[in-house]
VOGU-3710 file (C-alpha; in Angstrom, 3 decimals, decimal comma):
1> msdhasalte> -2,539/-38,651/59,098  0,851/-37,542/57,729  1,175/-34,498/55,487  2,048/-36,768/52,550  -1,041/-38,948/53,066  -3,191/-35,849/53,515  -1,960/-34,476/50,189  -2,952/-37,727/48,439  -6,382/-37,544/50,063  -6,818/-33,979/48,780
11> lhasldqrhr> -5,700/-35,036/45,320  -8,323/-37,767/45,306  -11,012/-35,312/46,443  -10,038/-32,995/43,572  -11,358/-35,514/41,032  -14,874/-34,307/41,852  -13,906/-30,647/41,814  -12,542/-28,043/39,429  -9,250/-26,873/40,868  -6,682/-25,120/38,699
21> peeiadlila> -3,689/-27,222/37,623  -1,555/-24,870/39,731  -3,287/-26,085/42,909  -2,849/-29,719/41,892  0,861/-29,215/41,137  1,317/-27,770/44,618  -0,418/-30,784/46,167  1,694/-33,161/44,079  4,860/-31,631/45,506  3,339/-32,031/48,983
31> tgrpftpser> 3,032/-35,809/48,487  6,781/-36,104/49,031  7,409/-38,188/45,921  11,107/-38,500/44,915  11,136/-36,123/41,950  14,346/-35,372/40,091  15,567/-31,756/40,100  14,256/-31,194/36,560  10,876/-32,743/37,408  10,590/-30,662/40,561
41> alleraasrs> 11,510/-27,492/38,658  8,757/-28,202/36,130  6,169/-28,694/38,868  7,365/-25,549/40,618  6,537/-23,488/37,525  2,881/-24,272/38,157  2,906/-24,627/41,951  4,507/-21,208/42,412  1,223/-19,694/41,177  -1,030/-21,708/43,490
51> arrlgyvtsm> -3,452/-20,106/45,910  -1,557/-21,416/48,934  1,649/-19,764/47,762  0,209/-16,445/46,584  -2,981/-16,117/48,596  -4,730/-16,112/45,211  -8,524/-16,259/45,241  -10,049/-17,073/41,872  -13,387/-15,603/40,862  -14,326/-18,857/39,104
61> netfarpiga> -16,147/-21,726/40,790  -13,786/-24,460/41,920  -16,377/-27,177/41,701  -19,051/-28,240/39,266  -22,426/-27,000/40,467  -24,168/-29,460/42,757  -27,964/-29,781/42,762  -29,723/-28,408/45,833  -31,122/-31,184/48,005  -34,645/-31,569/49,349
71> srqlatlnhl> -33,951/-30,234/52,865  -36,604/-27,501/52,595  -39,300/-29,890/51,363  -38,409/-32,438/54,061  -38,682/-29,721/56,714  -42,199/-28,954/55,483  -43,063/-32,642/55,724  -41,737/-32,743/59,295  -43,989/-29,822/60,161  -47,147/-31,261/58,620
81> ftpdlapvps> -46,984/-34,917/59,574  -46,978/-36,510/63,006  -43,572/-37,393/64,494  -43,964/-41,134/63,843  -44,481/-40,477/60,123  -42,131/-37,530/59,607  -38,632/-38,015/58,101  -35,952/-39,164/60,512  -33,052/-36,690/60,968  -30,572/-39,029/59,268
91> vdaespeavm> -32,322/-38,933/55,887  -29,908/-37,890/53,132  -31,646/-34,907/51,541  -29,436/-35,280/48,449  -30,459/-38,891/47,774  -33,562/-39,057/45,546  -34,154/-42,671/46,562  -34,032/-41,928/50,301  -36,248/-38,867/49,938  -38,835/-40,744/47,898
101> avaaragrai> -38,866/-43,552/50,463  -39,711/-40,967/53,139  -42,464/-39,523/50,931  -43,968/-42,967/50,359  -43,916/-43,745/54,099  -45,557/-40,447/55,022  -48,025/-40,745/52,148  -49,562/-43,889/53,589  -51,125/-41,734/56,307  -53,310/-39,943/53,734
111> gwnpgeddfl> -53,646/-42,656/51,106  -51,034/-41,114/48,775  -48,655/-43,199/46,676  -45,708/-42,124/44,471  -46,947/-41,294/40,987  -50,402/-40,272/42,190  -49,708/-36,549/42,022  -52,627/-35,119/40,055  -54,359/-32,615/42,293  -57,690/-33,065/40,525
121> sdrldreqrr> -57,922/-36,811/39,975  -55,741/-38,431/42,639  -57,017/-36,788/45,835  -59,461/-38,670/48,017  -62,886/-37,128/48,430  -64,694/-36,880/51,782  -66,249/-40,336/51,559  -62,981/-41,968/50,515  -61,125/-40,261/53,359  -63,740/-41,425/55,852
131> aagielskrq> -63,560/-44,999/54,513  -59,731/-44,937/54,812  -59,914/-43,677/58,386  -58,277/-40,329/57,599  -59,512/-37,893/60,213  -58,363/-34,641/58,644  -60,221/-31,608/57,420  -60,231/-30,996/53,689  -57,819/-28,099/54,146  -55,333/-30,126/56,216
141> ynrrfralrh> -55,584/-33,072/53,842  -54,900/-30,796/50,847  -51,886/-29,248/52,554  -50,337/-32,670/53,091  -51,187/-33,806/49,580  -49,522/-30,699/48,123  -46,435/-31,192/50,301  -46,017/-34,761/49,079  -46,677/-33,695/45,505  -44,000/-30,980/45,728
151> laakterlaa> -41,555/-33,379/47,373  -42,064/-35,955/44,599  -41,501/-33,280/41,947  -38,383/-32,090/43,756  -37,092/-35,653/43,852  -37,490/-35,972/40,088  -35,675/-32,675/39,492  -32,922/-33,649/41,911  -32,347/-36,972/40,159  -32,294/-35,260/36,756
161> eqdkrrlvlr> -29,807/-32,602/37,898  -27,577/-35,223/39,500  -27,579/-37,189/36,250  -26,687/-34,017/34,375  -23,764/-33,314/36,705  -22,586/-36,911/36,357  -22,576/-36,553/32,577  -20,712/-33,245/32,818  -17,966/-35,056/34,716  -18,121/-38,029/32,348
171> grsgfadait> -17,565/-35,755/29,363  -14,526/-34,168/30,975  -12,804/-36,685/33,222  -14,163/-40,038/32,097  -14,717/-42,522/34,904  -12,747/-40,580/37,506  -15,687/-41,062/39,869  -14,943/-44,798/39,899  -11,410/-44,328/41,257  -11,107/-45,072/44,959
181> lgsfqadpda> -8,876/-43,457/47,544  -7,294/-46,858/48,078  -6,151/-46,913/44,453  -4,593/-43,472/44,895  -2,747/-44,570/47,996  -1,538/-47,795/46,370  0,124/-46,026/43,414  0,966/-42,385/44,228  2,795/-41,760/40,940  -0,211/-42,825/38,869
191> acfvayyvar> -2,437/-40,840/41,241  -0,412/-37,687/40,638  -0,835/-38,019/36,879  -4,564/-38,769/37,155  -5,241/-35,759/39,405  -3,252/-33,339/37,236  -4,703/-34,679/33,975  -8,262/-34,350/35,330  -7,520/-30,733/36,324  -6,289/-30,069/32,801
201> rnlrraytls> -9,397/-31,686/31,326  -11,586/-29,492/33,531  -10,097/-26,211/32,315  -12,620/-23,728/30,950  -12,399/-22,854/27,296  -11,384/-19,329/26,358  -13,301/-17,312/23,757  -11,191/-18,141/20,715  -11,399/-19,517/17,197  -8,504/-21,894/17,811
211> grqnaideia> -9,043/-25,436/19,006  -8,877/-26,592/22,583  -5,357/-27,055/23,933  -4,145/-30,625/24,432  -4,851/-31,796/27,991  -1,401/-33,411/28,002  0,936/-30,527/28,698  4,613/-30,845/29,590  3,823/-31,426/33,270  1,257/-34,130/32,503
221> emllsrcgdg> 3,696/-35,792/30,120  6,399/-35,800/32,800  4,038/-37,293/35,376  2,922/-39,972/32,933  6,507/-40,882/32,094  7,066/-41,713/35,776  4,482/-44,507/35,532  6,359/-47,673/34,613  5,344/-51,243/33,827  4,089/-51,852/37,347
231> adwwmiaqvn> 1,842/-48,797/37,423  -1,911/-48,980/37,867  -2,698/-48,505/34,196  -6,304/-49,488/34,794  -6,727/-46,419/37,010  -5,016/-44,221/34,422  -7,217/-45,606/31,644  -10,337/-44,542/33,554  -9,541/-40,910/32,758  -7,267/-41,172/29,707
241> pspgiltrlt> -8,392/-44,021/27,432  -5,855/-43,270/24,701  -4,699/-46,185/22,504  -1,184/-46,167/23,968  -2,518/-46,582/27,501  -5,198/-49,103/26,555  -2,594/-51,453/25,070  -1,167/-51,828/28,595  -4,429/-53,316/29,870  -5,424/-56,958/29,814
251> diqrgellgr> -7,999/-58,176/27,301  -10,553/-58,447/30,104  -9,897/-54,878/31,244  -10,166/-53,510/27,703  -13,401/-55,428/27,225  -14,866/-54,041/30,438  -13,884/-50,497/29,532  -15,300/-50,954/26,022  -18,625/-52,018/27,510  -18,732/-49,121/29,955
261> wsaamrecad> -18,008/-46,525/27,267  -20,525/-48,162/24,922  -23,211/-47,937/27,630  -22,283/-44,300/28,327  -22,499/-43,470/24,627  -25,945/-45,046/24,352  -27,222/-43,243/27,473  -26,050/-39,890/26,136  -27,540/-40,588/22,701  -30,956/-41,384/24,179
271> rletvwrgnd> -30,896/-38,183/26,219  -29,778/-36,178/23,182  -32,764/-37,503/21,253  -35,104/-36,221/23,959  -33,517/-32,755/23,901  -33,515/-32,674/20,093  -37,232/-33,464/19,923  -37,991/-30,760/22,479  -36,163/-27,992/20,594  -35,987/-26,533/17,108
281> fdredmivfr> -32,257/-26,586/16,375  -31,012/-25,866/12,855  -29,006/-28,963/11,981  -27,245/-27,306/9,055  -25,327/-24,693/11,060  -26,017/-25,552/14,750  -26,259/-21,909/15,848  -27,951/-21,334/19,183  -30,833/-18,875/19,436  -32,841/-17,588/22,360
291> rddsstwntl> -34,984/-20,175/24,151  -32,813/-23,025/22,821  -31,728/-25,392/25,582  -28,102/-25,134/24,514  -26,710/-25,833/27,987  -28,248/-29,295/28,238  -27,509/-30,105/24,600  -23,837/-29,103/24,790  -23,362/-30,979/28,065  -24,771/-34,148/26,536
301> aqaynrarsa> -22,921/-33,627/23,246  -19,601/-33,324/25,046  -20,285/-36,443/27,111  -21,424/-38,373/24,022  -18,395/-37,383/21,936  -16,070/-38,214/24,816  -17,686/-41,641/25,199  -17,577/-42,232/21,439  -13,901/-41,265/21,225  -13,022/-43,609/24,103
311> wlsclaasda> -15,137/-46,354/22,529  -13,181/-46,005/19,268  -9,904/-46,136/21,206  -11,018/-49,343/22,908  -11,958/-50,862/19,554  -8,601/-49,885/18,068  -6,649/-51,244/21,040  -8,597/-54,496/20,729  -7,954/-54,630/16,949  -11,709/-54,584/16,378
321> lelldaacpg> -12,328/-51,499/14,226  -13,892/-53,779/11,600  -17,031/-53,670/13,766  -17,574/-50,183/12,322  -18,401/-51,855/9,012  -21,686/-52,922/10,596  -22,526/-49,776/12,565  -20,643/-46,503/12,956  -22,629/-43,819/14,818  -21,320/-40,353/14,041
331> kvmrlmaydl> -20,277/-37,470/16,232  -22,687/-34,884/17,631  -22,044/-31,201/17,014  -22,290/-28,680/19,828  -24,427/-25,568/19,456  -22,341/-22,459/18,753  -23,014/-18,935/19,975  -24,218/-16,654/17,162  -21,609/-13,980/17,900  -18,819/-16,567/17,716
341> vrwhrsiggd> -20,069/-17,771/14,329  -20,293/-14,156/13,113  -16,738/-13,559/14,290  -15,543/-16,638/12,448  -17,273/-15,607/9,233  -15,972/-12,031/9,508  -12,418/-13,314/8,971  -13,355/-15,486/5,999  -14,327/-18,664/7,826  -17,491/-20,697/7,447
351> vdpetrvwar> -19,384/-23,478/9,150  -17,041/-26,206/10,394  -16,957/-28,953/7,736  -17,633/-31,495/10,485  -21,040/-29,850/10,928  -21,795/-30,732/7,311  -20,887/-34,352/8,037  -23,183/-34,370/11,083  -26,027/-32,955/8,962  -25,652/-35,630/6,280
361> lpfpwdvlng> -25,507/-38,669/8,545  -28,392/-40,392/10,347  -28,854/-39,300/13,935  -26,556/-41,314/16,239  -29,487/-42,305/18,463  -31,264/-43,793/15,442  -28,155/-45,780/14,540  -27,581/-47,052/18,083  -31,237/-48,067/18,442  -31,325/-49,861/15,085
371> rarctrrtve> -33,706/-47,422/13,411  -31,171/-46,293/10,794  -28,137/-47,799/9,094  -24,791/-45,988/9,147  -21,571/-47,866/8,422  -17,938/-46,846/8,247  -18,346/-46,452/4,482  -21,326/-44,126/5,021  -19,263/-41,915/7,319  -16,215/-41,935/5,057
381> maclragina> -18,261/-40,801/2,070  -19,903/-37,997/4,059  -16,483/-36,830/5,250  -15,105/-37,001/1,710  -17,897/-34,761/0,421  -17,151/-32,310/3,259  -13,458/-32,268/2,339  -12,077/-33,929/5,472  -10,326/-37,218/6,271  -12,618/-39,438/8,349
391> gqrgwtaplg> -9,804/-41,256/10,143  -7,684/-38,203/10,884  -10,628/-36,237/12,291  -11,776/-38,998/14,639  -14,892/-40,116/12,763  -13,769/-43,684/12,020  -10,598/-44,048/14,105  -9,120/-42,612/17,295  -7,588/-39,174/16,949  -3,832/-39,151/16,547
401> raavapfqpt> -1,558/-38,043/19,348  -1,603/-34,240/19,562  1,506/-32,195/20,256  2,336/-31,820/23,936  1,214/-28,363/25,075  3,535/-26,053/27,024  2,438/-25,220/30,540  0,571/-21,924/30,654  -0,866/-20,212/33,738  -4,610/-20,682/34,056
411> pelvhgvtva> -6,330/-17,484/32,886  -9,105/-15,759/34,814  -12,125/-16,000/32,528  -15,466/-14,229/32,387  -17,712/-15,988/29,870  -14,622/-17,074/27,954  -12,858/-13,694/27,930  -9,509/-13,482/29,732  -9,392/-10,873/32,491  -6,210/-9,714/34,182
421> dpvwasllrt> -7,390/-9,789/37,790  -9,884/-11,921/39,770  -11,358/-8,821/41,447  -12,130/-7,279/38,053  -13,427/-10,666/36,921  -15,930/-10,755/39,791  -17,088/-7,233/38,928  -17,490/-8,031/35,240  -19,422/-11,200/35,984  -21,733/-9,356/38,388
431> agafsgkhvk> -22,276/-6,598/35,837  -23,249/-9,088/33,138  -20,347/-8,289/30,808  -19,617/-10,669/27,916  -22,783/-12,654/28,721  -24,800/-11,614/25,692  -26,903/-9,314/27,886  -26,843/-5,585/28,597  -24,419/-4,466/31,291  -26,147/-3,338/34,471
441> pelaaavrha> -26,339/0,493/34,287  -25,130/1,039/37,844  -21,905/-0,881/37,042  -21,340/0,318/33,477  -18,811/3,013/34,435  -16,655/0,565/36,359  -16,810/-1,982/33,543  -15,339/0,508/31,077  -12,148/0,543/33,122  -11,957/-3,202/33,653
451> catgvvpeis> -8,922/-5,074/32,384  -9,924/-7,601/29,735  -6,804/-9,072/28,179  -8,439/-11,669/25,944  -10,017/-11,110/22,549  -13,371/-9,328/22,749  -14,919/-9,235/19,250  -17,048/-6,184/18,565  -19,894/-7,422/16,427  -23,167/-6,246/17,834
461> gdpgagps> -21,960/-2,933/19,217  -23,204/-3,981/22,661  -20,432/-3,711/25,272  -22,002/-6,609/27,088  -22,013/-8,930/24,085  -20,050/-12,115/24,327  -20,365/-15,881/24,227  -23,768/-17,164/25,222
//
C-alpha cells in the first residue's frame, strides 16, 4: 500500500476515534493531494503541531471509551462446560449476539434458556435434573447456572454500553459510521473534509460561559471549498447535514437522510424518557446534583438535539417545514454543573432562556409518541414568552450559518480547564483536580504548582472544585 493510500486509510479509521485536528491535518498533507501554496500553508499551521512532528503525547484519550467485552465470562464458561459445549475460540467477545448464542448453546446442557435467570425460581430441582438427564451435583449445577446467568447479564450490559457509545458518536459526528473506506478512496478531497470536520466536532468543550466554537474553522472551510459539483456530497451530508449541503443531494437522498434522522431522534427521545423517569431532575433549571445520572442524560440529549437539528435541516432543504404545523417536538436541555451555574449567576447571568422554553413545552417523547400535542405555534409562543426568536435559535428552523472560526491549537484539558502541559494535565487528572472532588492529599503539594491556563472559578473554596 502506498503512503498516500495508507494516509487515506488512517483518515477513515479516525472517524471512530478522537484525534486532534492537528493529527488529521498532518494526515491530509500525507495524502498527496494537489494543494495550492496558500492551502498547504493553512494546513501546515495545524500539522506543525501534530504528534508526529513534535513527539507530542496528549494526556487525553484519543478514542471514545469502548465497552469491555465478555472475554472473562466466556473463559469461565470454557472452564465449566465440556469441550463440545464450550465457546469456540473464534467467538467475538464484543458481539452481544454471538456471546448470547454461545450461552444458549451451553445452557442446553443444564436445561437453561436465555431469560430464565432467576436463581430461586428458574433452577431445576433434583427431580427435574434427573428427569432431564443432567448428571451433575447440586453444587456443580449451581456453578454452571450462575456462570450462564452472569454471562447473560454481561451481554445485556455490553449491548447497552455499545448503544450508548453509538449515540455518543451520533451526537457528534452524525452517520460517520456509515461511511465506507471505498467512499474515502473514491473521493479523497471529500474524505479530507469529512475527517477534519469530524475531528473538529469531537473536540472537548472547555470550561467557559461562551458558546461552543463553530466546527467549521478556516481549515474546514478551505477543505470544503475544494469539493466541487462532482464531489460525493452524500458522504459529506452524513456528517454535516447543513441546508447548503443538503440542497446538493437528490430528492431520494434527502428523503432517506430525513428518515434516518427522524428514526434517530425517536430512539433518543424514547431513551431520554426512560432516564427521566428514573431520576428526579429539576426541569426548571436543569442543575445536576449528586446521584443524578447526568452522564447518560447529557449523552442522549446531545444525540437527540443533533438528530433534531439535522431533521429540521432536511425538512428545510425539502421545502417541507410546514409539517411542523402538525407536530414540532422541542429541544432537550442538558444538565448543567452547579458550580458552572453559580459562576454564571455571579456575573449577573441567569438560567438560559431556552431552559424556560423546554420547561413550558410538552416532553419531546410525548409529542413523538402522540401522547401530547405541540405545534410550531406552540413552540413560537413559548419562545416569545422567554424572550427569544424561535427560528433564529433553532427551535422551528435550522440554525443560521455561524461565522467561520479561526484555527486555534487544541488545548490540553482537565475536566474542561486548560492546562499548559500534558504532563501536568496527567498529574492533575490523577490527583482529582477540577473534578468536583477533594484533591488527593499525597498529590496536593504538586497540584499547587501545576500550570492551569484556563479559567478556574473559585466558588466553593475547594481547590479541587470544577465541572462535574
